[in-house]
Every structure is written in C-alpha cells, then in structure tokens.
Wavefront OBJ file of the C-alpha trace (Angstrom):
o trace
v -0.217 0.033 0.131
v 1.276 3.785 -0.566
v 1.241 5.708 2.175
v -0.977 9.007 2.038
v 0.442 10.607 4.943
v 3.666 11.060 7.122
v 4.348 12.455 10.573
v 4.328 11.378 14.090
v 2.503 9.897 17.094
v 2.965 12.461 20.074
v 1.846 12.218 23.948
v 4.003 13.244 26.639
v 7.375 12.663 25.756
v 6.780 9.870 23.585
v 7.136 10.404 19.787
v 6.114 7.755 17.598
v 7.548 8.613 13.618
v 4.253 6.672 11.676
v 2.898 7.157 8.391
v -0.921 6.484 7.234
v -2.138 4.376 4.415
v -6.091 4.276 3.570
v -7.636 1.503 5.010
v -10.966 0.987 3.020
v -11.634 1.302 -0.614
v -15.107 1.341 -2.620
v -15.892 -1.037 -5.503
v -18.181 1.132 -7.357
v -19.026 0.227 -11.259
v -17.941 3.264 -12.796
v -20.571 5.217 -14.758
v -20.130 8.017 -17.675
v -22.550 10.684 -18.328
v -23.471 10.265 -21.787
v -25.483 12.174 -24.310
v -29.211 10.456 -24.358
v -29.367 10.570 -28.197
v -26.117 9.448 -29.338
v -24.593 8.232 -26.405
v -21.886 10.766 -26.771
v -19.630 11.388 -23.729
v -20.567 14.862 -21.937
v -17.335 16.356 -20.737
v -17.153 18.936 -17.917
v -14.962 21.811 -19.162
v -12.886 24.441 -17.145
v -13.890 28.132 -18.522
v -11.967 30.892 -16.799
v -15.281 33.650 -16.884
v -12.948 36.465 -17.689
v -11.497 35.380 -21.038
v -14.296 32.650 -21.796
v -11.481 30.569 -22.956
v -11.435 26.668 -21.838
v -7.777 26.778 -19.437
v -5.579 23.376 -18.027
v -5.876 21.305 -14.744
v -2.279 23.208 -14.068
v -3.929 26.638 -14.090
v -6.000 26.272 -11.167
v -5.383 27.375 -7.933
v -7.321 27.593 -5.128
v -9.146 31.444 -3.707
v -11.066 32.937 -0.703
v -13.591 35.566 -1.759
v -13.506 38.374 0.387
v -16.287 39.984 1.847
v -15.457 43.355 -0.875
v -15.804 40.582 -3.527
v -11.948 40.729 -4.118
v -10.209 37.234 -4.770
v -7.725 36.499 -2.259
v -5.097 33.751 -4.294
v -3.748 30.674 -1.698
v -1.351 28.223 -3.772
v -0.631 24.967 -2.656
v 2.384 25.524 -0.778
v 0.305 28.582 0.719
v -1.678 25.308 2.351
v 0.485 22.964 2.886
v 2.948 25.312 5.042
v 0.346 26.466 7.536
v 1.055 27.144 11.342
v -0.273 24.505 12.370
v 0.999 21.917 15.280
v -0.611 18.847 13.946
v 0.231 19.582 10.149
v 2.930 16.505 10.360
v 1.921 15.216 13.703
v -1.320 13.709 15.689
v -1.265 15.192 19.187
v -2.656 12.993 21.568
v -5.055 15.124 23.477
v -6.514 12.715 25.928
v -7.592 8.923 26.491
v -11.011 8.270 26.724
v -13.941 5.189 26.948
v -14.882 3.936 23.528
v -18.217 5.036 24.474
v -17.442 8.821 24.437
v -16.983 9.004 21.102
v -20.677 8.647 19.162
v -20.146 6.410 16.142
v -21.971 9.101 14.034
v -18.970 11.322 14.566
v -16.714 8.811 12.297
v -15.531 9.601 8.975
v -12.853 8.195 7.064
v -10.403 5.243 8.320
v -6.052 4.670 7.897
v -4.281 1.955 9.379
v -1.020 3.867 11.452
v 2.506 1.804 10.381
v 5.603 2.643 11.567
v 8.430 4.614 9.254
v 11.459 3.024 11.169
v 12.498 0.939 13.409
v 13.372 2.798 16.236
v 9.604 3.571 15.995
v 8.389 -0.422 16.848
v 8.663 -0.973 20.589
v 6.771 2.755 21.408
v 4.142 2.070 18.665
v 3.652 -1.435 20.179
v 3.647 -0.160 23.956
v 0.566 2.271 22.893
v -0.876 -0.609 21.011
v -0.638 -2.696 23.978
v -1.872 0.143 26.379
v -5.140 0.896 24.603
v -5.922 -2.826 24.539
v -5.273 -3.032 28.171
v -7.364 -0.307 29.142
v -9.979 -0.621 26.713
v -10.023 2.879 26.019
v -8.865 4.778 22.412
v -7.179 7.826 22.168
v -8.846 11.434 20.832
v -6.457 13.162 18.399
v -5.867 16.132 16.204
v -4.078 15.799 12.697
v -3.909 18.079 9.820
v -4.514 16.029 6.575
v -5.560 16.710 2.779
v -6.225 20.550 4.174
v -7.657 20.650 6.958
v -7.187 20.009 10.634
v -9.438 16.998 11.976
v -10.355 15.930 14.919
v -9.414 11.950 15.360
v -8.885 8.889 17.109
v -6.593 6.039 17.679
v -8.069 2.700 18.193
v -6.639 -1.081 17.611
v -8.116 -3.461 15.042
v -6.433 -6.656 14.256
v -3.283 -6.043 15.958
v -2.925 -2.672 14.296
v -3.624 0.934 15.387
v -6.155 2.262 12.987
v -6.702 6.167 12.738
v -10.268 7.687 12.147
v -10.970 11.058 11.590
v -14.095 12.903 12.719
v -16.524 15.413 12.288
v -16.173 18.421 14.622
v -18.981 18.557 17.867
v -20.911 21.343 16.265
v -20.704 19.670 12.821
v -22.818 16.865 13.810
v -26.601 18.292 13.282
v -29.018 18.121 16.348
v -31.537 15.106 16.059
v -34.305 16.949 18.378
v -37.558 16.220 16.473
v -36.546 13.410 14.500
v -37.946 10.728 16.761
v -41.998 9.892 17.171
v -43.190 12.435 19.948
v -45.658 11.266 22.688
v -45.961 8.826 25.448
v -45.959 5.385 23.234
v -46.805 2.039 25.238
v -45.205 -0.614 24.717
v -46.627 -3.639 26.385
v -44.333 -6.343 28.172
v -45.615 -9.186 25.422
v -44.175 -6.604 22.623
v -41.132 -6.140 24.335
v -40.382 -9.600 25.230
v -40.721 -10.636 21.623
v -38.994 -7.884 20.098
v -35.999 -9.323 21.911
v -36.802 -12.668 20.841
v -36.189 -11.364 17.789
v -33.084 -9.970 18.125
v -31.705 -12.973 19.087
v -32.787 -15.172 16.475
v -31.358 -12.955 13.675
v -28.169 -12.439 15.829
v -27.381 -15.935 15.986
v -24.080 -17.050 13.552
v -24.235 -13.489 12.127
v -21.213 -13.423 10.038
v -20.606 -9.622 9.062
v -17.893 -10.635 6.470
v -20.245 -12.628 4.606
v -22.096 -9.016 3.394
v -21.143 -8.001 0.068
v -22.651 -4.966 -1.860
v -25.840 -6.645 -3.762
v -26.572 -3.201 -5.623
v -23.400 -3.973 -7.806
v -23.992 -7.388 -8.456
v -27.280 -6.737 -9.718
v -25.905 -2.932 -11.715
v -23.517 -5.958 -13.415
v -26.209 -8.161 -14.347
v -28.024 -5.594 -16.406
v -24.748 -4.221 -18.046
v -24.020 -8.004 -19.448
v -27.302 -8.379 -20.425
v -26.468 -4.909 -22.206
v -23.524 -6.000 -23.909
v -25.394 -9.283 -25.085
v -27.834 -7.873 -26.459
v -30.993 -9.695 -24.180
v -33.620 -8.173 -21.504
v -32.074 -7.161 -18.608
v -33.489 -9.037 -14.950
v -36.132 -6.964 -13.395
v -36.464 -7.227 -9.726
v -39.332 -8.262 -7.861
v -42.143 -4.611 -6.786
v -40.809 -3.600 -3.669
v -43.159 -3.451 -0.775
v -45.123 -0.791 -0.049
v -43.861 0.971 3.097
v -45.300 3.720 5.347
v -48.172 1.815 6.130
v -49.486 1.181 9.794
v -49.037 -1.805 11.390
v -52.182 -2.975 12.350
v -50.993 -5.521 14.758
v -47.767 -5.341 16.084
v -47.453 -8.594 18.233
v -48.624 -10.582 14.980
v -46.032 -9.120 12.839
v -43.057 -9.761 15.711
v -44.067 -13.583 15.586
v -43.903 -13.949 12.457
v -41.185 -12.118 11.816
v -39.476 -14.960 14.449
v -41.242 -17.804 12.494
v -39.640 -16.775 9.429
v -36.336 -16.151 10.875
v -36.593 -19.562 11.999
v -37.248 -20.531 8.842
v -34.536 -19.127 7.019
v -32.252 -20.725 9.303
v -33.573 -24.069 8.652
v -35.228 -24.931 12.063
v -38.842 -26.192 12.370
v -41.673 -23.656 13.253
v -42.507 -25.759 16.154
v -39.556 -25.128 17.812
v -39.443 -23.100 21.093
v -43.343 -22.607 20.989
v -43.155 -22.819 24.111
v -40.954 -20.148 24.990
v -43.675 -18.090 22.037
v -46.937 -18.676 24.676
v -44.760 -17.708 27.662
v -44.060 -14.429 26.299
v -48.410 -14.160 24.764
v -49.531 -15.305 28.802
v -47.064 -12.355 29.934
v -49.384 -9.973 32.136
v -51.084 -7.259 29.933
v -51.618 -3.706 31.152
v -55.159 -3.976 30.268
v -56.436 -7.044 31.353
v -57.212 -5.846 35.190
v -60.977 -7.280 35.490
v -61.124 -10.457 37.926
v -62.710 -13.680 36.811
v -65.336 -15.594 38.403
v -64.293 -18.883 39.356
v -66.399 -21.562 37.352
v -66.537 -23.813 40.303
v -68.655 -20.836 42.520
v -70.870 -20.256 39.256
v -71.891 -23.479 39.199
v -72.340 -23.939 43.086
v -74.786 -21.256 43.081
v -76.850 -22.278 40.068
v -77.404 -25.612 41.402
v -78.028 -24.533 45.213
v -81.864 -23.647 44.485
v -82.613 -26.673 42.960
v -81.357 -28.872 46.477
v -83.826 -26.539 48.379
v -86.985 -27.125 46.381
v -86.420 -30.840 45.951
v -85.578 -32.511 49.466
v -84.104 -35.301 50.665
v -85.637 -37.696 47.320
v -83.789 -34.749 44.863
v -80.138 -35.218 46.703
v -80.571 -39.036 46.100
v -81.697 -38.328 42.257
v -78.787 -35.900 42.114
v -76.481 -38.296 42.575
v -78.077 -40.686 40.982
v -76.454 -39.920 37.720
v -72.734 -39.514 38.941
v -73.041 -43.039 40.236
v -75.105 -45.407 37.828
v -75.967 -43.089 34.664
v -79.393 -42.347 33.064
v -81.543 -45.427 33.615
v -80.077 -45.987 37.418
v -81.580 -42.152 37.885
v -84.952 -42.898 36.226
v -85.371 -46.501 38.561
v -84.350 -44.307 42.009
v -87.122 -41.517 40.523
v -90.027 -44.325 39.988
v -88.931 -45.781 43.321
v -89.162 -42.537 45.307
v -92.253 -42.125 44.136
v -94.257 -45.137 45.043
v -92.747 -45.176 48.484
v -94.089 -41.672 48.439
v -97.432 -42.696 47.261
v -97.629 -45.745 49.691
v -97.141 -43.541 52.992
v -99.950 -41.012 51.591
v -102.481 -44.047 51.204
v -101.446 -45.497 54.471
v -102.007 -42.035 56.477
v -105.813 -41.819 54.512
v -106.503 -45.457 55.514
v -105.878 -44.533 59.815
v -107.949 -40.888 59.042
v -110.846 -43.451 57.935
v -110.329 -46.045 60.336
v -110.081 -43.336 63.148
v -113.614 -41.698 61.783
l 1 2 3 4 5 6 7 8 9 10 11 12 13 14 15 16 17 18 19 20 21 22 23 24 25 26 27 28 29 30 31 32 33 34 35 36 37 38 39 40 41 42 43 44 45 46 47 48 49 50 51 52 53 54 55 56 57 58 59 60 61 62 63 64 65 66 67 68 69 70 71 72 73 74 75 76 77 78 79 80 81 82 83 84 85 86 87 88 89 90 91 92 93 94 95 96 97 98 99 100 101 102 103 104 105 106 107 108 109 110 111 112 113 114 115 116 117 118 119 120 121 122 123 124 125 126 127 128 129 130 131 132 133 134 135 136 137 138 139 140 141 142 143 144 145 146 147 148 149 150 151 152 153 154 155 156 157 158 159 160 161 162 163 164 165 166 167 168 169 170 171 172 173 174 175 176 177 178 179 180 181 182 183 184 185 186 187 188 189 190 191 192 193 194 195 196 197 198 199 200 201 202 203 204 205 206 207 208 209 210 211 212 213 214 215 216 217 218 219 220 221 222 223 224 225 226 227 228 229 230 231 232 233 234 235 236 237 238 239 240 241 242 243 244 245 246 247 248 249 250 251 252 253 254 255 256 257 258 259 260 261 262 263 264 265 266 267 268 269 270 271 272 273 274 275 276 277 278 279 280 281 282 283 284 285 286 287 288 289 290 291 292 293 294 295 296 297 298 299 300 301 302 303 304 305 306 307 308 309 310 311 312 313 314 315 316 317 318 319 320 321 322 323 324 325 326 327 328 329 330 331 332 333 334 335 336 337 338 339 340 341 342 343 344 345 346 347 348 349
C-alpha cells in the first residue's frame, strides 16, 4: 500500500514516527455521463469567466472571496505550510472510553504503520496500553488541507486512525424521533427481544456484500449481450400502519427460524409464555367456574328435599337408567305413605 501521510504520534514525551495508509475502498462500478441521443461522452470543461476560454488543470489554484468581492489567491505551498502544530503530528489530547465518541462522528479510516525500526517499540507500547485499558486516544491531525479531530484505536493488532467530524458539525437529532408517550406492552417487548436474539445467532459480518453492484453488473452484461436485463421484484409498500404489532413480531420470528432451517414448532413453549405475560389492560377479575356452578345448583337442592338429593347423586354413580329407576321408586314410596295416612284417618273416624 502507498502511504498517504507521514508524520509522528505524540503523547507526553513519547514520539512515534508513523505513516498512514487508506484502510477502506469503495467498489463502485464507474458510470459516465453521456448524451441520451447518441451516447457521446459529456465532459465538464474548466472555463475562465473573464476570458471565456477553456484552461488546463495546471492553471487552476484555490482562492477565497473576501466580503468586498476581491479574490485572495492561495497556492498549494500556502496550504502546505499552514502554521498548525498538527501539520505533521498526530497530537494525542486524551485517552477516553470507546463509548465516549459516538460512531456518528466517524469519517474515514487509516491504518497506522511505523516509518522506521526505532518506532516499533513505542508503537507496540501504545497499542498494548490501548488494548489493556479498553480505551481510545482522542487526537488532532492536519490532513488534506484541513485539521480534523481523530481517534486512535486497535484493530486486528494494528493501530487505526479514524478522522472525525467536529462536534458542531453533527446536527442535533431533536424533532426527528416520534413525540408523545408510546405504550409498549410486555409481550411486545419480549417478542422483540426474541427476534433480536434469533437474527443475531451465527451472524457473520464478513459474509455481507454489495448486492446493488452485483445487480448493476447483471444489467450491464445483459445489455452487452443484447438481451433483456433482469428485473427485480416490486418493492413492498412502505409507510403503512402496523395493525397488529404482536402478530408482525411473531411472524418475523417464525420467518427467521425458517430461514435458519429450523422447524416452525421449535421454541413454541417460549412463545406461549410470552403471549401469557400480564398485560396492562387485563385488570378485570374473573369469577371461578366452580362458584358459579355452585350458586346455580343451590336452588334445586332447596326445593327437592331428600328425594332430590338422591336423584341428583344418581347420575354420578349409575348413569341415566339408574336415575330413572330411583325416581320411580321414590314416587312409589311416597304414594304408599300417603295411602297409609288416609287409611288411618278413615279407621279412626
């Protein structure tokens, strides 16, 4: 790799001669601007407004327009010799926990390598100190004609420098998130966590790739071969309201399991437990079934007397036929007692 910057890291009285190497690259497919009518290239020309003529790149320099409209010329030498302490120095300002710097501030990454053998030991010392402490170094560096905030951290046994935006370059997030008190049910939160766990299992970041570039390459190859390019499926509509959030979460968990080759019935016990978590809305008390049945049975017992008790007990012991026989017997017995009473009264008369 070719070094893009040379200088030194300085913290305290320790100086480490280093050089920076670009750590990332983009794999965009280059597309040209062309005239739609005949496919001819469209080129951007550098034209001097005063002379109305095209000029070469070598004749171009940088300038600053003053408030009165005059132009102040700045050459490459002026920019290279700016009176900055960080012009050739990565000045370490502090060592902080990694969570102190929001990733939103990260800009571009560079691998940090040594520029001579004398720098190997202090380089290893700084790397080991950052690893043991779990911290990152907050620094300042002047690179590509501007001073940037930057952080030093360890990645795969190598120091990495991330240039950062300045704090006042990050826009506030106020007014972006939905406002108002949104009520989340315990079941929904637990199911969301289950979905998070399912999607995180066996995740391999290195397996991800740019599918847009692959699709664009397929279209280009189809055009070269003179055939109809492939067309993707129509995108699902966005912006609609979620009617049943719990159902959407359950379907997402089920789809994640199926994509992993798991059976749909796995972990159903966990899902069932989630569904039965107490809900804020279910506050009404239910009357036990036994008490309700008991209240309904009580009037019958009061009106039928001893014979009714025997009749009510009969279904549990001997079924429908025995119940009918017992009822007939009870009626005959009652009739005999009534006839005996009448006979006694007639005799006494």
